Backbone bond lengths (Angstrom), bond angles and torsions (degrees), N, CA, C in turn:
res aa  C-N    CA-C-N  psi(-1)  N-CA   C-N-CA  omega(-1)  CA-C   N-CA-C  phi
1 M - - - 1.445 - - 1.524 109.45 -
2 L 1.326 117.42 137.01 1.446 122.55 -179.18 1.523 110.60 -77.91
3 S 1.318 114.44 142.81 1.461 119.85 177.99 1.526 110.28 -77.38
4 A 1.310 115.69 143.91 1.458 120.94 178.65 1.532 111.36 -82.92
5 R 1.330 116.85 -9.09 1.462 120.63 -179.54 1.520 110.01 -75.49
6 H 1.303 115.46 145.20 1.458 121.68 176.76 1.526 108.63 -71.42
7 F 1.325 117.61 152.11 1.462 121.52 -175.78 1.531 112.88 -59.54
8 N 1.325 117.91 -27.22 1.463 119.93 -178.61 1.532 113.08 -91.73
9 N 1.298 116.77 -0.71 1.465 124.04 178.69 1.530 113.76 62.22
10 L 1.316 117.19 20.81 1.463 120.65 175.36 1.519 109.79 -86.45
11 T 1.311 115.28 141.33 1.458 118.67 171.55 1.531 107.67 -74.69
12 P 1.311 118.12 162.11 1.468 119.15 175.59 1.537 112.52 -57.38
13 A 1.324 117.60 -35.92 1.469 120.90 179.42 1.527 110.77 -67.25
14 E 1.329 117.26 -42.19 1.458 120.62 177.99 1.524 110.91 -63.26
15 A 1.309 116.37 -45.30 1.464 121.20 179.70 1.523 110.74 -61.97
16 E 1.314 116.72 -39.82 1.459 120.92 179.85 1.528 111.06 -64.26
17 R 1.344 116.78 -43.05 1.462 120.23 179.33 1.532 111.02 -64.09
18 L 1.326 117.13 -42.14 1.460 120.21 178.33 1.522 111.87 -66.28
19 A 1.315 117.09 -39.42 1.470 120.87 177.76 1.521 110.32 -62.69
20 L 1.332 116.56 -40.43 1.458 120.32 178.20 1.525 110.44 -63.16
21 L 1.325 117.57 -45.10 1.460 120.83 178.75 1.525 110.61 -61.09
22 A 1.320 117.83 -45.44 1.464 121.35 179.32 1.524 110.95 -59.87
23 E 1.309 116.65 -44.09 1.470 121.15 179.82 1.521 110.72 -63.04
24 E 1.317 116.87 -45.68 1.466 120.37 -178.46 1.524 111.14 -67.78
25 C 1.325 118.26 -37.49 1.466 120.47 176.49 1.525 110.28 -63.07
26 G 1.323 117.07 -40.27 1.455 121.23 177.79 1.519 111.68 -62.21
27 E 1.319 117.07 -41.15 1.463 120.80 179.12 1.526 110.81 -68.48
28 C 1.318 117.08 -33.39 1.458 121.30 176.41 1.534 109.63 -66.40
29 V 1.315 117.04 -44.24 1.465 121.46 177.36 1.526 110.29 -60.33
30 Q 1.315 117.21 -40.43 1.460 121.07 178.38 1.529 110.87 -62.43
31 A 1.320 117.82 -42.47 1.468 121.64 178.29 1.529 110.46 -63.85
32 I 1.315 117.49 -39.20 1.459 121.31 177.25 1.526 110.46 -62.94
33 G 1.332 116.38 -42.73 1.461 120.44 177.92 1.518 112.23 -59.00
34 K 1.326 117.39 -40.38 1.467 121.41 178.28 1.524 110.50 -63.36
35 I 1.326 117.13 -40.64 1.462 120.72 178.69 1.527 110.20 -66.44
36 M 1.320 117.01 -43.12 1.460 120.24 179.98 1.528 111.19 -61.78
37 R 1.306 117.50 -34.94 1.467 121.31 -178.75 1.512 113.41 -85.11
38 H 1.342 117.41 -37.37 1.467 119.83 -169.05 1.524 114.67 -122.76
39 G 1.330 118.28 -9.46 1.465 121.58 -179.62 1.516 112.65 96.67
40 Y 1.316 114.49 165.06 1.465 121.27 -177.65 1.522 113.22 -65.55
41 E 1.309 116.99 -38.60 1.470 119.27 -170.57 1.523 114.18 -93.50
42 S 1.320 117.41 -0.92 1.463 120.31 176.91 1.524 109.46 -64.60
43 Q 1.329 115.71 149.42 1.465 121.12 -179.92 1.514 109.60 -124.31
44 H 1.331 115.07 143.66 1.462 119.32 173.04 1.523 107.22 -75.75
45 P 1.340 117.41 132.53 1.470 119.20 -173.10 1.521 115.84 -74.93
46 E 1.337 118.44 -14.98 1.468 118.56 -175.77 1.518 110.81 -152.75
47 G 1.301 115.75 176.02 1.464 121.17 176.81 1.523 112.65 83.54
48 I 1.320 115.47 -163.35 1.467 120.36 -174.15 1.525 112.52 -68.07
49 Y 1.341 117.32 -20.36 1.460 120.30 -179.30 1.523 112.44 -98.38
50 S 1.321 117.96 7.77 1.456 122.14 -177.64 1.526 110.43 -54.16
51 G 1.326 115.60 126.68 1.458 121.03 177.84 1.515 114.49 91.36
52 A 1.308 118.89 -21.92 1.463 121.44 179.65 1.526 109.11 -82.81
53 T 1.318 115.64 136.89 1.459 118.81 175.47 1.528 109.66 -76.80
54 N 1.308 115.29 162.73 1.462 119.26 176.54 1.525 110.96 -61.42
55 R 1.324 117.27 -33.43 1.468 120.32 176.63 1.538 110.27 -63.19
56 Q 1.323 116.46 -44.76 1.470 120.46 178.83 1.528 110.88 -62.92
57 R 1.314 116.70 -40.19 1.471 120.18 177.91 1.520 110.91 -64.22
58 L 1.347 116.87 -41.36 1.460 120.25 179.03 1.523 110.39 -62.22
59 V 1.321 117.07 -45.23 1.464 120.72 179.31 1.530 110.40 -59.58
60 A 1.328 116.31 -44.27 1.469 120.09 179.45 1.521 110.95 -62.53
61 E 1.326 116.86 -43.55 1.473 119.64 -179.29 1.525 111.25 -68.26
62 M 1.330 117.19 -37.50 1.467 119.50 176.83 1.527 110.51 -64.44
63 G 1.321 116.83 -37.51 1.465 120.28 175.18 1.518 111.44 -62.92
64 D 1.340 115.75 -39.13 1.465 119.60 177.84 1.528 111.06 -64.47
65 V 1.358 116.79 -38.68 1.470 120.37 176.97 1.522 109.62 -63.96
66 Q 1.324 116.55 -43.80 1.467 119.55 178.56 1.524 111.48 -61.31
67 A 1.324 117.06 -39.32 1.463 120.50 178.32 1.522 110.68 -63.24
68 A 1.333 116.47 -42.21 1.469 120.12 178.99 1.527 110.53 -64.73
69 I 1.325 117.21 -39.29 1.468 120.99 177.33 1.524 110.14 -63.46
70 L 1.322 116.71 -43.37 1.467 120.35 177.79 1.528 110.94 -60.04
71 M 1.330 116.72 -39.82 1.466 119.92 178.09 1.532 111.02 -62.61
72 L 1.333 117.18 -38.99 1.466 120.43 176.96 1.524 110.71 -64.52
73 C 1.327 116.92 -39.27 1.470 120.86 177.79 1.529 110.48 -66.13
74 E 1.322 116.17 -47.57 1.458 120.88 -179.35 1.523 111.65 -64.46
75 G 1.324 116.62 -31.42 1.457 120.82 179.01 1.519 113.61 -79.26
76 G 1.333 116.16 -6.24 1.464 120.09 178.93 1.525 113.76 82.53
77 D 1.326 117.10 11.34 1.468 120.22 -179.98 1.521 111.42 -74.07
78 V 1.314 116.03 -39.49 1.464 122.71 179.06 1.524 107.82 -140.26
79 R 1.328 114.88 163.82 1.466 119.72 179.85 1.523 109.79 -107.23
80 H 1.334 115.90 135.64 1.459 121.06 179.56 1.526 110.76 -58.15
81 A 1.325 117.43 -40.89 1.471 120.86 -179.76 1.525 110.84 -61.04
82 D 1.330 117.12 -37.40 1.470 120.45 179.06 1.534 110.76 -68.83
83 I 1.322 116.74 -36.50 1.463 120.40 176.99 1.523 109.57 -65.09
84 H 1.320 116.64 -43.71 1.464 120.48 179.22 1.533 110.35 -61.00
85 T 1.314 117.30 -44.85 1.460 121.22 178.69 1.525 110.75 -60.66
86 A 1.323 117.13 -43.63 1.465 121.07 178.26 1.528 110.91 -63.30
87 C 1.315 117.49 -36.81 1.460 122.47 178.38 1.526 110.65 -63.94
88 V 1.307 116.95 -48.35 1.468 121.16 179.28 1.524 109.82 -62.39
89 D 1.326 117.28 -41.95 1.465 121.01 177.93 1.522 110.98 -60.74
90 K 1.328 117.47 -42.98 1.462 121.81 179.70 1.521 110.82 -63.05
91 L 1.329 117.01 -45.15 1.461 120.50 179.28 1.529 111.08 -59.66
92 T 1.303 116.31 -38.53 1.460 120.92 178.66 1.530 110.80 -67.61
93 R 1.327 117.29 -44.48 1.477 121.22 -177.99 1.520 112.77 -69.10
94 V 1.323 117.54 -40.69 1.461 121.06 -171.82 1.533 112.03 -80.87
95 R 1.297 117.09 -19.83 1.468 121.98 -174.60 1.529 112.12 -51.57
96 R 1.325 118.48 -42.33 1.469 120.31 -175.87 1.529 113.17 -71.44
97 Y 1.308 117.99 -15.72 1.459 121.38 -179.40 1.527 113.09 -95.94
98 L 1.319 117.33 -9.05 1.460 121.40 -177.90 1.521 109.95 -91.35
99 H 1.311 115.79 137.93 1.459 120.78 -176.20 1.526 113.39 -111.81
100 H 1.309 117.82 -16.57 1.454 120.73 -171.51 1.527 113.53 -125.17
101 Q 1.326 117.48 15.88 1.463 121.08 -175.68 1.525 110.05 -112.19
102 K 1.327 115.29 144.25 1.458 121.04 173.76 1.517 108.47 -74.30
103 A 1.321 115.37 153.39 1.459 120.83 176.20 1.531 109.02 -66.38
104 L 1.309 116.09 139.54 1.467 121.36 177.52 1.522 109.21 -96.80
105 N 1.309 115.82 144.87 1.463 120.78 174.23 1.514 108.11 -86.99
106 L 1.301 116.44 113.07 1.477 120.35 -178.63 1.492 110.51 -94.83
Protein backbone atom coordinates (compact mmCIF):
# COMPACT_ATOMS: atom_id res chain seq x y z
CA MET A 1 0.00 0.00 0.00
CA LEU A 2 1.29 3.46 -0.90
CA SER A 3 1.91 5.98 1.83
CA ALA A 4 -0.18 9.12 1.84
CA ARG A 5 2.79 11.13 3.13
CA HIS A 6 4.66 13.34 0.72
CA PHE A 7 8.22 12.23 -0.11
CA ASN A 8 9.71 15.22 1.74
CA ASN A 9 7.63 14.59 4.88
CA LEU A 10 6.41 18.19 4.95
CA THR A 11 2.91 18.93 6.06
CA PRO A 12 0.86 21.09 3.69
CA ALA A 13 1.24 24.00 6.16
CA GLU A 14 5.03 23.62 6.25
CA ALA A 15 5.23 23.45 2.47
CA GLU A 16 3.03 26.52 2.15
CA ARG A 17 5.23 28.54 4.52
CA LEU A 18 8.38 27.54 2.64
CA ALA A 19 6.79 28.34 -0.72
CA LEU A 20 5.83 31.77 0.59
CA LEU A 21 9.39 32.42 1.78
CA ALA A 22 10.83 31.30 -1.56
CA GLU A 23 8.42 33.54 -3.46
CA GLU A 24 9.16 36.56 -1.28
CA CYS A 25 12.93 36.01 -1.51
CA GLY A 26 12.61 35.89 -5.30
CA GLU A 27 10.69 39.18 -5.32
CA CYS A 28 13.35 40.73 -3.08
CA VAL A 29 16.08 39.60 -5.50
CA GLN A 30 14.09 41.12 -8.36
CA ALA A 31 13.88 44.47 -6.53
CA ILE A 32 17.64 44.37 -5.91
CA GLY A 33 18.23 43.74 -9.62
CA LYS A 34 16.17 46.82 -10.51
CA ILE A 35 18.25 48.94 -8.13
CA MET A 36 21.51 47.56 -9.52
CA ARG A 37 20.40 48.42 -13.06
CA HIS A 38 18.50 51.67 -12.54
CA GLY A 39 19.33 53.04 -9.07
CA TYR A 40 17.41 53.46 -5.85
CA GLU A 41 15.27 56.39 -6.89
CA SER A 42 14.18 55.13 -10.31
CA GLN A 43 10.45 54.48 -10.67
CA HIS A 44 8.55 52.00 -12.79
CA PRO A 45 6.35 54.07 -15.11
CA GLU A 46 3.26 51.84 -15.03
CA GLY A 47 1.52 48.88 -13.46
CA ILE A 48 1.10 48.02 -9.79
CA TYR A 49 4.43 49.65 -8.88
CA SER A 50 3.70 52.93 -10.67
CA GLY A 51 5.06 55.83 -8.64
CA ALA A 52 7.00 53.71 -6.14
CA THR A 53 10.75 54.09 -6.16
CA ASN A 54 12.98 51.05 -6.33
CA ARG A 55 14.00 51.80 -2.74
CA GLN A 56 10.34 51.70 -1.64
CA ARG A 57 9.82 48.43 -3.51
CA LEU A 58 12.91 46.92 -1.85
CA VAL A 59 11.67 47.94 1.60
CA ALA A 60 8.26 46.42 0.88
CA GLU A 61 9.79 43.17 -0.37
CA MET A 62 12.14 42.96 2.61
CA GLY A 63 9.12 43.39 4.88
CA ASP A 64 7.41 40.56 3.02
CA VAL A 65 10.49 38.35 3.58
CA GLN A 66 10.44 39.22 7.28
CA ALA A 67 6.75 38.33 7.46
CA ALA A 68 7.42 34.96 5.83
CA ILE A 69 10.26 34.32 8.30
CA LEU A 70 7.97 35.19 11.20
CA MET A 71 5.40 32.72 9.86
CA LEU A 72 8.08 29.99 9.83
CA CYS A 73 8.97 30.85 13.44
CA GLU A 74 5.34 30.91 14.54
CA GLY A 75 4.72 27.62 12.75
CA GLY A 76 7.56 25.99 14.67
CA ASP A 77 9.64 25.31 11.55
CA VAL A 78 12.60 27.35 12.78
CA ARG A 79 13.47 29.24 15.94
CA HIS A 80 13.92 33.01 15.99
CA ALA A 81 16.85 32.66 18.42
CA ASP A 82 18.62 30.34 15.96
CA ILE A 83 18.10 32.84 13.14
CA HIS A 84 19.54 35.61 15.29
CA THR A 85 22.57 33.47 16.14
CA ALA A 86 23.11 32.67 12.46
CA CYS A 87 22.84 36.39 11.64
CA VAL A 88 25.49 37.36 14.19
CA ASP A 89 27.73 34.53 12.95
CA LYS A 90 27.35 35.74 9.35
CA LEU A 91 28.20 39.33 10.28
CA THR A 92 31.33 38.10 12.03
CA ARG A 93 32.42 35.88 9.10
CA VAL A 94 31.70 38.34 6.29
CA ARG A 95 33.28 41.37 7.96
CA ARG A 96 36.80 40.59 6.70
CA TYR A 97 35.63 40.40 3.08
CA LEU A 98 33.81 43.75 3.05
CA HIS A 99 35.69 46.81 1.91
CA HIS A 100 33.13 49.60 2.04
CA GLN A 101 31.06 48.91 5.18
CA LYS A 102 31.31 50.42 8.64
CA ALA A 103 31.86 48.07 11.55
CA LEU A 104 28.62 47.00 13.22
CA ASN A 105 28.18 46.93 16.97
CA LEU A 106 27.10 43.40 17.81
